[in-house]
C-alpha positions in Angstrom: 0.0 0.0 0.0 1.5 3.4 -1.0 2.5 5.7 1.8 0.4 8.8 2.1 2.5 12.0 2.1 1.2 14.8 4.2 0.0 17.7 2.1 1.8 20.9 2.9 0.4 24.2 1.8 2.5 26.9 0.3 1.7 30.6 0.7 3.4 33.4 -1.2 2.7 36.9 -2.3 3.1 37.5 -6.1 5.8 40.1 -5.3 7.8 37.3 -3.6 7.7 35.1 -6.7 10.8 35.9 -8.8 10.2 37.8 -12.0 11.8 35.9 -14.9 12.6 38.0 -17.9 12.1 35.9 -21.0 13.1 38.6 -23.5 12.9 42.4 -23.6 9.1 42.1 -24.4 7.9 39.1 -22.2 8.5 38.3 -18.6 6.6 36.1 -16.1 6.2 35.0 -12.5 5.4 31.2 -12.1 3.9 29.5 -9.1 3.2 25.7 -9.3 2.2 22.7 -7.3 2.5 19.1 -8.4 -0.5 19.1 -10.8 -1.3 22.7 -11.7 0.6 25.9 -12.5 -0.3 29.6 -12.5 1.7 32.3 -14.1 1.5 36.1 -14.3 2.8 37.0 -17.8 3.8 40.5 -18.7 3.7 41.2 -22.5 4.6 44.5 -24.1 2.5 45.9 -27.0 3.2 44.2 -30.3 5.1 41.3 -28.6 4.4 37.9 -30.2 4.0 34.6 -28.4 5.0 32.4 -31.4 2.9 29.5 -32.6 3.2 26.5 -30.2 1.2 23.8 -28.6 1.5 21.8 -25.4 -0.2 18.9 -23.5 -1.5 21.2 -20.8 -5.0 22.7 -21.0 -4.6 26.5 -20.7 -6.9 29.1 -19.2 -5.8 32.7 -19.8 -7.4 35.6 -17.9 -6.5 39.1 -19.1 -5.9 41.3 -16.1 -4.8 44.3 -18.2 -4.5 45.0 -21.9 -5.6 42.7 -24.7 -4.2 39.7 -26.7 -5.2 38.6 -30.2 -5.0 34.8 -30.3 -4.8 32.8 -33.5 -6.1 29.3 -33.0 -8.2 26.7 -34.9 -8.3 28.9 -38.0 -9.7 31.9 -36.1 -8.6 35.1 -34.5 -10.0 35.8 -31.1 -9.3 39.1 -29.2 -9.4 38.7 -25.4 -9.5 41.9 -23.4 -9.3 43.0 -19.8 -11.7 40.9 -17.7 -12.1 38.2 -20.3 -11.0 34.6 -20.3 -10.2 32.0 -22.9 -9.7 28.2 -22.6 -7.2 26.6 -25.0 -7.6 22.8 -25.1 -4.7 20.4 -24.8 -2.4 20.2 -27.9 -4.2 23.0 -29.9 -1.6 25.1 -31.8 -1.9 28.8 -30.9 -0.2 32.1 -31.3 -0.8 35.5 -29.6 0.0 39.1 -30.2 -0.3 41.8 -27.6 -2.5 44.6 -28.9 -1.4 46.8 -25.9 0.8 46.3 -22.9 -0.8 43.2 -21.3 -0.8 41.4 -18.0 -2.4 37.9 -18.1 -2.9 35.1 -15.7 -2.2 31.7 -17.2 -3.4 28.5 -15.5 -2.0 25.2 -16.8 -2.9 21.6 -15.9 -0.8 19.5 -16.0 2.1 21.8 -15.2 4.3 23.0 -18.0 7.5 21.1 -17.4 9.2 23.0 -20.3 8.7 26.2 -18.4 10.1 24.8 -15.2 13.1 23.3 -17.1 13.6 26.6 -19.1 13.1 24.6 -22.3 10.8 27.2 -23.8 13.1 29.0 -26.3 10.1 30.0 -28.5 9.2 32.5 -25.7 12.7 33.8 -25.3 13.2 35.0 -28.9 11.6 38.4 -28.2 9.6 38.4 -31.4 7.4 41.5 -32.2 4.7 42.2 -34.8 5.7 44.8 -37.4 4.1 48.2 -36.7 0.5 48.3 -37.9 0.2 44.5 -38.3 -1.5 43.7 -34.9 
């Protein structure tokens, strides 16, 4: 019979979670447990989150700003106070229409983020002026 480990809670303020610069246009703060992950992602206007996909289901809540997502052959603009669900393994891309702060929730956790194996985010791509 497997041994039950005691569950220990973890409490932090967002300010105590290290800010990780990904590039000059994207940075983030990541907080995770064993099964789920939440991240505050800071994206400057015209910054691009390149086309990618992952096993994790993703819920993105826009706290400030707006993102234009491209997924499943559609463009969807998600603005402050709005939320989008991106199913597992659906390729998607996003462009910041203005300086944006979003809250991303992933389940299961993004091992590539924890292992810093997410070079697509570290390129610092931007949309040419007038394209977004």
